[in-house]
C-alpha positions as CSV (number, residue, x, y, z in Angstrom):
1,M,89.5,61.0,-16.0
2,R,91.3,62.1,-13.0
3,R,89.4,63.1,-10.2
4,E,89.7,65.9,-7.3
5,G,92.2,65.3,-4.9
6,D,94.3,63.4,-7.5
7,I,98.0,64.3,-7.5
8,V,99.9,64.6,-10.5
9,L,103.7,65.0,-11.7
10,I,103.8,68.0,-14.4
11,Y,106.1,67.4,-17.1
12,Y,107.7,70.9,-18.7
13,Q,109.6,70.2,-21.6
14,D,109.9,66.6,-21.3
15,Q,111.2,67.1,-17.6
16,P,109.8,66.5,-14.4
17,G,108.6,70.3,-12.9
18,M,106.8,70.0,-10.1
19,F,103.6,68.1,-8.4
20,A,100.2,69.4,-8.1
21,R,96.8,68.2,-6.4
22,I,93.8,68.5,-8.4
23,E,91.5,71.0,-6.6
24,S,88.1,70.6,-9.1
25,I,87.7,70.6,-12.7
26,E,84.2,71.9,-14.2
27,P,82.8,71.8,-17.6
28,D,84.3,75.2,-19.4
29,F,81.7,77.2,-21.9
30,K,83.7,75.7,-24.5
31,K,82.1,71.8,-25.6
32,S,84.8,69.1,-24.4
33,W,86.7,71.2,-22.4
34,Y,87.7,71.7,-18.5
35,Q,88.7,74.6,-16.2
36,V,91.0,72.6,-14.3
37,T,92.5,74.3,-10.6
38,L,95.6,72.6,-9.6
39,L,97.4,73.7,-6.3
40,L,101.3,73.5,-7.3
41,L,102.9,71.9,-4.8
42,T,106.1,74.6,-4.4
43,I,106.7,76.6,-1.4
44,P,104.8,78.6,-1.3
45,T,101.8,76.8,-2.9
46,Q,99.8,78.3,-5.6
47,A,96.9,77.4,-7.4
48,V,96.2,78.0,-11.0
49,T,93.3,77.7,-13.4
50,W,94.3,75.6,-16.9
51,I,91.7,75.1,-19.5
52,L,91.8,71.8,-21.0
53,R,90.7,68.9,-22.5
54,E,89.7,65.4,-21.0
55,S,92.6,63.9,-22.8
56,Y,95.2,66.7,-21.5
57,I,94.0,65.8,-18.0
58,D,94.7,62.5,-18.7
59,G,97.9,62.4,-19.9
60,A,98.1,63.4,-23.8
61,P,100.9,66.1,-24.1
62,F,99.6,70.0,-24.7
63,T,101.3,72.9,-25.5
64,M,101.1,76.0,-23.3
65,S,102.9,79.3,-24.9
66,G,104.9,77.5,-27.3
67,M,106.2,74.8,-24.6
68,A,105.5,71.2,-24.2
69,I,103.8,70.0,-20.7
70,R,101.8,66.7,-19.9
71,L,100.5,65.5,-16.7
72,E,100.9,62.1,-15.0
73,E,99.2,60.7,-12.5
74,V,101.1,59.7,-9.3
75,K,100.1,56.4,-8.1
76,R,99.0,56.0,-4.6
77,V,101.4,53.6,-2.6
78,E,99.2,51.3,-0.5
79,G,101.7,49.9,2.4
80,K,101.4,46.9,4.6
81,K,99.5,48.0,8.0
82,A,100.8,46.6,11.1
83,E,99.1,43.3,12.2
84,P,98.2,43.7,16.4
85,E,99.7,41.2,18.4
86,E,97.8,38.8,21.1
87,D,97.9,41.7,23.5
88,G,96.6,44.0,21.3
89,K,99.4,46.4,20.1
90,A,100.6,46.5,16.8
91,N,104.0,44.7,16.1
92,L,105.7,47.7,14.0
93,H,109.2,45.9,13.9
94,K,107.8,42.7,12.1
95,G,109.6,42.1,8.8
96,L,111.8,45.1,9.2
97,E,115.5,44.1,7.1
98,S,117.6,46.7,8.7
99,T,117.0,48.4,11.9
100,G,117.8,52.7,12.3
101,K,119.6,54.2,15.1
102,V,117.2,56.6,16.6
103,I,119.0,60.0,17.7
104,P,116.8,62.0,20.4
105,F,116.3,65.6,20.6
106,K,117.8,66.8,23.0
107,K,117.1,70.8,24.6
108,G,119.9,72.7,25.1
């Protein structure tokens, strides 16, 4: 089952709609149902609480007011960390294929 802090992509009518962070998952008074509080990552952010079964939290499709909804887990990206060079400084540019142009911000 998903955990608090996980990021999910909410599909609405089989189309990706918005991202949300799971804030809490608490048992509901109905057996096998949970109160799931989601922080919708929109502008402005908004917290909602949905009452869902475990299978819905884990990605099974369900309907809300007749509209198809599905939660899809957003996988964490594990990037390579820069390795320290002999002088102790990280080699930040090692292995980069292309270099970008740095444009400084100027006051005025």
